[in-house]
A tleap script that builds the chain and sets N, CA, C and O, in Angstrom:
source leaprc.protein.ff14SB
mol = sequence {
  NMET SER LEU ILE HIE PRO GLU SER ARG GLU
  ARG ALA ARG ARG TYR ALA GLU ARG TYR GLY
  ARG THR LEU VAL GLY GLU LEU GLY TRP GLY
  LYS ASP GLY ILE VAL PHE GLU THR ASN GLY
  GLY THR ALA ILE LYS ALA LEU LYS HIE LEU
  GLU SER TYR ILE ASN GLU ARG ASN VAL TYR
  ILE ARG LEU PHE GLU ARG GLU ILE SER ASP
  VAL ASN CPRO
}
set mol.1.N position { -3.775 11.940 -11.184 }
set mol.1.CA position { -3.798 11.359 -9.677 }
set mol.1.C position { -3.765 12.870 -9.191 }
set mol.1.O position { -3.395 13.964 -9.616 }
set mol.2.N position { -4.451 12.238 -7.889 }
set mol.2.CA position { -4.860 13.555 -6.751 }
set mol.2.C position { -3.351 13.601 -6.325 }
set mol.2.O position { -2.360 12.915 -6.576 }
set mol.3.N position { -3.733 15.208 -5.230 }
set mol.3.CA position { -2.866 15.582 -4.032 }
set mol.3.C position { -2.713 15.367 -2.933 }
set mol.3.O position { -2.291 16.141 -2.073 }
set mol.4.N position { -3.216 13.703 -2.766 }
set mol.4.CA position { -3.511 13.408 -1.490 }
set mol.4.C position { -2.060 12.515 -1.225 }
set mol.4.O position { -1.282 11.718 -1.749 }
set mol.5.N position { -2.244 13.033 -0.409 }
set mol.5.CA position { -0.883 12.184 0.364 }
set mol.5.C position { 0.632 11.907 -0.123 }
set mol.5.O position { 1.411 10.962 0.001 }
set mol.6.N position { 0.688 13.367 -0.829 }
set mol.6.CA position { 2.379 13.619 -1.545 }
set mol.6.C position { 3.473 12.912 -1.327 }
set mol.6.O position { 4.125 12.204 -2.095 }
set mol.7.N position { 3.658 13.243 0.125 }
set mol.7.CA position { 4.616 12.266 0.472 }
set mol.7.C position { 4.647 10.579 0.127 }
set mol.7.O position { 5.613 10.012 -0.384 }
set mol.8.N position { 3.859 10.172 0.373 }
set mol.8.CA position { 3.446 8.983 0.652 }
set mol.8.C position { 3.355 7.942 -0.713 }
set mol.8.O position { 3.475 6.728 -0.880 }
set mol.9.N position { 3.034 9.285 -1.706 }
set mol.9.CA position { 2.920 8.862 -3.207 }
set mol.9.C position { 4.158 9.162 -3.736 }
set mol.9.O position { 4.283 8.785 -4.901 }
set mol.10.N position { 4.836 9.559 -3.395 }
set mol.10.CA position { 6.602 9.700 -3.888 }
set mol.10.C position { 7.555 8.622 -3.287 }
set mol.10.O position { 8.588 8.099 -3.704 }
set mol.11.N position { 6.839 8.493 -2.179 }
set mol.11.CA position { 7.469 6.829 -1.335 }
set mol.11.C position { 6.956 5.792 -2.405 }
set mol.11.O position { 7.813 4.998 -2.795 }
set mol.12.N position { 5.870 5.691 -2.865 }
set mol.12.CA position { 5.320 4.690 -3.530 }
set mol.12.C position { 5.912 4.800 -5.289 }
set mol.12.O position { 5.680 3.777 -5.934 }
set mol.13.N position { 6.453 5.655 -5.867 }
set mol.13.CA position { 6.932 5.978 -6.730 }
set mol.13.C position { 8.430 5.294 -6.635 }
set mol.13.O position { 8.815 4.545 -7.534 }
set mol.14.N position { 9.070 5.532 -5.741 }
set mol.14.CA position { 10.645 5.379 -5.479 }
set mol.14.C position { 10.194 3.811 -5.242 }
set mol.14.O position { 11.012 3.073 -5.791 }
set mol.15.N position { 9.257 3.164 -4.663 }
set mol.15.CA position { 9.726 1.512 -4.118 }
set mol.15.C position { 9.103 0.851 -5.517 }
set mol.15.O position { 9.673 -0.182 -5.870 }
set mol.16.N position { 7.879 1.366 -6.455 }
set mol.16.CA position { 7.882 0.683 -7.780 }
set mol.16.C position { 8.942 0.479 -8.594 }
set mol.16.O position { 9.298 -0.601 -9.063 }
set mol.17.N position { 9.678 2.056 -8.829 }
set mol.17.CA position { 10.391 1.859 -9.786 }
set mol.17.C position { 11.984 0.697 -9.366 }
set mol.17.O position { 12.726 0.021 -10.079 }
set mol.18.N position { 11.924 0.956 -7.945 }
set mol.18.CA position { 12.997 -0.061 -7.680 }
set mol.18.C position { 12.673 -1.287 -8.331 }
set mol.18.O position { 13.595 -1.855 -8.916 }
set mol.19.N position { 11.231 -1.942 -8.342 }
set mol.19.CA position { 11.309 -3.346 -8.866 }
set mol.19.C position { 10.539 -3.205 -9.716 }
set mol.19.O position { 9.409 -3.689 -9.767 }
set mol.20.N position { 11.364 -2.129 -10.933 }
set mol.20.CA position { 11.282 -2.089 -12.513 }
set mol.20.C position { 9.403 -2.202 -12.811 }
set mol.20.O position { 8.826 -2.952 -13.599 }
set mol.21.N position { 8.746 -1.078 -11.783 }
set mol.21.CA position { 7.292 -0.797 -12.065 }
set mol.21.C position { 7.077 0.724 -12.145 }
set mol.21.O position { 8.042 1.489 -12.149 }
set mol.22.N position { 6.320 0.982 -12.183 }
set mol.22.CA position { 5.337 2.481 -12.721 }
set mol.22.C position { 4.175 2.375 -12.138 }
set mol.22.O position { 3.519 1.340 -12.258 }
set mol.23.N position { 3.597 3.764 -11.186 }
set mol.23.CA position { 2.632 3.892 -11.032 }
set mol.23.C position { 1.279 4.003 -11.945 }
set mol.23.O position { 1.474 4.771 -12.888 }
set mol.24.N position { 0.232 3.563 -11.931 }
set mol.24.CA position { -0.714 3.834 -13.334 }
set mol.24.C position { -2.023 4.203 -12.932 }
set mol.24.O position { -2.942 4.246 -13.751 }
set mol.25.N position { -2.203 4.518 -11.530 }
set mol.25.CA position { -3.241 4.746 -11.026 }
set mol.25.C position { -3.872 4.663 -9.546 }
set mol.25.O position { -3.232 3.963 -8.761 }
set mol.26.N position { -4.659 5.079 -9.215 }
set mol.26.CA position { -4.961 5.153 -7.337 }
set mol.26.C position { -6.148 4.509 -7.354 }
set mol.26.O position { -7.100 5.021 -7.943 }
set mol.27.N position { -6.281 3.113 -6.615 }
set mol.27.CA position { -7.112 2.377 -6.619 }
set mol.27.C position { -7.814 2.747 -5.136 }
set mol.27.O position { -8.733 1.956 -4.922 }
set mol.28.N position { -7.645 3.714 -4.061 }
set mol.28.CA position { -7.802 4.118 -3.005 }
set mol.28.C position { -7.279 4.622 -2.071 }
set mol.28.O position { -6.108 4.305 -1.863 }
set mol.29.N position { -7.833 5.434 -1.305 }
set mol.29.CA position { -6.884 6.277 0.209 }
set mol.29.C position { -8.230 6.263 0.864 }
set mol.29.O position { -9.422 5.965 0.786 }
set mol.30.N position { -7.000 6.917 1.745 }
set mol.30.CA position { -8.364 6.936 3.469 }
set mol.30.C position { -7.358 8.001 4.121 }
set mol.30.O position { -6.569 8.580 3.374 }
set mol.31.N position { -7.368 8.328 5.767 }
set mol.31.CA position { -6.611 9.261 6.174 }
set mol.31.C position { -4.942 8.715 6.775 }
set mol.31.O position { -4.153 9.480 7.330 }
set mol.32.N position { -4.721 7.488 6.548 }
set mol.32.CA position { -3.446 6.529 6.919 }
set mol.32.C position { -2.583 6.689 5.910 }
set mol.32.O position { -1.380 6.885 6.077 }
set mol.33.N position { -3.234 6.605 4.653 }
set mol.33.CA position { -2.551 6.044 3.219 }
set mol.33.C position { -3.093 6.323 1.701 }
set mol.33.O position { -3.837 7.226 1.317 }
set mol.34.N position { -2.722 5.673 1.247 }
set mol.34.CA position { -2.673 5.551 -0.482 }
set mol.34.C position { -2.672 4.387 -0.598 }
set mol.34.O position { -1.973 3.748 0.189 }
set mol.35.N position { -3.488 3.644 -1.667 }
set mol.35.CA position { -3.019 2.563 -2.366 }
set mol.35.C position { -2.935 2.598 -3.960 }
set mol.35.O position { -3.985 2.873 -4.542 }
set mol.36.N position { -2.039 2.402 -4.564 }
set mol.36.CA position { -1.766 2.706 -6.163 }
set mol.36.C position { -1.571 1.348 -6.692 }
set mol.36.O position { -1.120 0.439 -5.994 }
set mol.37.N position { -1.990 1.173 -8.219 }
set mol.37.CA position { -1.950 0.206 -9.261 }
set mol.37.C position { -0.801 0.344 -9.996 }
set mol.37.O position { -0.452 1.485 -10.296 }
set mol.38.N position { -0.165 -0.568 -10.333 }
set mol.38.CA position { 1.076 -0.471 -10.870 }
set mol.38.C position { 1.129 -1.332 -12.222 }
set mol.38.O position { 0.588 -2.437 -12.275 }
set mol.39.N position { 1.865 -0.724 -13.400 }
set mol.39.CA position { 2.052 -1.555 -14.781 }
set mol.39.C position { 2.034 -2.905 -14.877 }
set mol.39.O position { 1.760 -3.531 -15.901 }
set mol.40.N position { 2.476 -3.605 -13.262 }
set mol.40.CA position { 2.716 -5.124 -13.194 }
set mol.40.C position { 1.356 -5.929 -12.886 }
set mol.40.O position { 1.275 -7.135 -12.653 }
set mol.41.N position { 0.485 -5.150 -12.927 }
set mol.41.CA position { -1.095 -6.009 -12.228 }
set mol.41.C position { -0.686 -6.018 -10.770 }
set mol.41.O position { -1.055 -7.041 -10.194 }
set mol.42.N position { 0.089 -5.009 -9.892 }
set mol.42.CA position { 0.332 -5.375 -8.777 }
set mol.42.C position { -0.091 -4.433 -7.790 }
set mol.42.O position { -0.779 -3.787 -8.581 }
set mol.43.N position { -0.254 -3.785 -6.640 }
set mol.43.CA position { -0.573 -2.808 -5.844 }
set mol.43.C position { 0.518 -2.518 -4.567 }
set mol.43.O position { 1.217 -3.210 -3.826 }
set mol.44.N position { 0.193 -0.863 -4.795 }
set mol.44.CA position { 1.624 -0.765 -3.662 }
set mol.44.C position { 0.642 0.063 -2.616 }
set mol.44.O position { -0.319 0.729 -3.000 }
set mol.45.N position { 0.910 -0.037 -1.676 }
set mol.45.CA position { 0.131 0.535 -0.387 }
set mol.45.C position { 1.161 1.382 0.549 }
set mol.45.O position { 1.992 0.915 1.329 }
set mol.46.N position { 0.859 2.895 0.239 }
set mol.46.CA position { 2.270 3.514 0.820 }
set mol.46.C position { 1.434 4.567 1.818 }
set mol.46.O position { 0.707 5.512 1.510 }
set mol.47.N position { 1.826 4.027 3.174 }
set mol.47.CA position { 1.239 4.631 4.726 }
set mol.47.C position { 2.185 6.081 4.994 }
set mol.47.O position { 3.340 6.507 4.978 }
set mol.48.N position { 1.108 6.378 5.186 }
set mol.48.CA position { 1.637 8.212 6.321 }
set mol.48.C position { 2.829 8.011 7.196 }
set mol.48.O position { 3.928 8.480 6.899 }
set mol.49.N position { 2.644 7.421 8.107 }
set mol.49.CA position { 3.125 7.176 9.101 }
set mol.49.C position { 3.889 5.990 9.753 }
set mol.49.O position { 3.067 5.105 9.991 }
set mol.50.N position { 4.928 5.689 10.069 }
set mol.50.CA position { 5.591 4.360 10.284 }
set mol.50.C position { 4.570 3.250 11.114 }
set mol.50.O position { 4.307 2.055 10.988 }
set mol.51.N position { 4.127 4.433 12.095 }
set mol.51.CA position { 3.508 3.493 13.063 }
set mol.51.C position { 2.065 2.915 12.750 }
set mol.51.O position { 1.576 1.952 13.342 }
set mol.52.N position { 1.363 3.739 11.590 }
set mol.52.CA position { 0.416 2.707 10.758 }
set mol.52.C position { 0.756 1.698 9.911 }
set mol.52.O position { -0.123 0.921 9.540 }
set mol.53.N position { 2.140 1.547 9.454 }
set mol.53.CA position { 2.668 0.247 8.722 }
set mol.53.C position { 2.776 -0.213 9.299 }
set mol.53.O position { 2.335 -1.298 8.919 }
set mol.54.N position { 3.419 -0.381 11.019 }
set mol.54.CA position { 3.935 -1.708 11.494 }
set mol.54.C position { 2.623 -2.078 12.564 }
set mol.54.O position { 2.757 -3.051 13.305 }
set mol.55.N position { 1.538 -1.382 12.606 }
set mol.55.CA position { 0.241 -1.823 12.665 }
set mol.55.C position { -0.360 -2.556 11.423 }
set mol.55.O position { -0.749 -3.716 11.553 }
set mol.56.N position { -0.418 -2.124 10.618 }
set mol.56.CA position { -1.029 -3.177 9.146 }
set mol.56.C position { -0.342 -4.448 9.269 }
set mol.56.O position { -0.852 -5.558 9.119 }
set mol.57.N position { 0.836 -4.188 9.550 }
set mol.57.CA position { 2.264 -5.512 9.014 }
set mol.57.C position { 1.672 -6.323 10.001 }
set mol.57.O position { 1.421 -7.454 9.585 }
set mol.58.N position { 1.312 -6.074 11.382 }
set mol.58.CA position { 1.400 -6.971 12.723 }
set mol.58.C position { 0.044 -8.039 12.187 }
set mol.58.O position { 0.035 -9.270 12.183 }
set mol.59.N position { -0.942 -7.180 11.798 }
set mol.59.CA position { -2.678 -8.007 11.426 }
set mol.59.C position { -2.127 -8.548 10.635 }
set mol.59.O position { -1.576 -9.535 11.124 }
set mol.60.N position { -1.889 -8.412 9.237 }
set mol.60.CA position { -1.105 -9.491 8.258 }
set mol.60.C position { -0.072 -10.862 8.499 }
set mol.60.O position { 0.035 -11.903 7.850 }
set mol.61.N position { 0.608 -10.384 9.691 }
set mol.61.CA position { 1.523 -11.519 10.041 }
set mol.61.C position { 0.371 -12.204 11.261 }
set mol.61.O position { 0.442 -13.426 11.389 }
set mol.62.N position { -0.345 -11.691 11.869 }
set mol.62.CA position { -1.367 -12.479 12.683 }
set mol.62.C position { -2.250 -13.780 11.619 }
set mol.62.O position { -2.413 -14.998 11.684 }
set mol.63.N position { -2.640 -12.696 10.707 }
set mol.63.CA position { -3.646 -13.474 9.579 }
set mol.63.C position { -3.056 -14.728 9.161 }
set mol.63.O position { -3.651 -15.805 9.110 }
set mol.64.N position { -1.749 -14.498 8.844 }
set mol.64.CA position { -0.892 -15.464 8.231 }
set mol.64.C position { -0.162 -16.432 9.047 }
set mol.64.O position { 0.597 -17.227 8.492 }
set mol.65.N position { -0.361 -16.439 10.615 }
set mol.65.CA position { 0.190 -17.439 11.396 }
set mol.65.C position { -0.865 -18.394 11.757 }
set mol.65.O position { -0.660 -19.547 12.135 }
set mol.66.N position { -2.447 -17.615 11.558 }
set mol.66.CA position { -3.337 -17.949 11.735 }
set mol.66.C position { -4.129 -19.298 10.474 }
set mol.66.O position { -4.968 -20.192 10.594 }
set mol.67.N position { -3.674 -19.011 9.869 }
set mol.67.CA position { -3.569 -19.466 7.914 }
set mol.67.C position { -5.297 -18.771 7.774 }
set mol.67.O position { -6.285 -19.505 7.789 }
set mol.68.N position { -5.360 -17.527 7.667 }
set mol.68.CA position { -6.825 -16.903 7.584 }
set mol.68.C position { -6.486 -16.260 5.974 }
set mol.68.O position { -5.578 -15.447 5.800 }
set mol.69.N position { -7.257 -16.703 4.991 }
set mol.69.CA position { -6.828 -16.248 3.805 }
set mol.69.C position { -8.072 -15.623 3.425 }
set mol.69.O position { -7.948 -14.880 2.452 }
set mol.70.N position { -9.018 -15.689 3.816 }
set mol.70.CA position { -10.672 -15.028 3.560 }
set mol.70.C position { -11.009 -14.086 4.551 }
set mol.70.O position { -10.524 -14.534 5.589 }
set mol.71.N position { -11.626 -12.933 4.808 }
set mol.71.CA position { -12.452 -12.114 5.490 }
set mol.71.C position { -13.560 -12.288 5.208 }
set mol.71.O position { -13.699 -12.428 3.993 }
set mol.72.N position { -14.674 -12.365 5.906 }
set mol.72.CA position { -16.103 -11.900 4.983 }
set mol.72.C position { -16.455 -10.815 6.271 }
set mol.72.O position { -15.888 -10.811 7.364 }
set mol.73.N position { -17.325 -10.092 5.917 }
set mol.73.CA position { -17.930 -8.929 6.561 }
set mol.73.C position { -19.117 -9.187 6.930 }
set mol.73.O position { -19.789 -8.324 7.495 }
savepdb mol mol.pdb
quit
């Protein structure tokens, strides 16, 4: 695993541990955070700043409210 976003990585590790999972690899990263694969076939996205989390969460809420499940590029 790389040294990208070490604080986010540690938060993701603790979150995974809380739910009986471990991080098994990186799926991707960017300026705001990093996405990890878990041993449970799931993914955990850890963001660097609270504001980034709130913005992204709000997008998912709006998509859910509009019943949007697929986005085509």
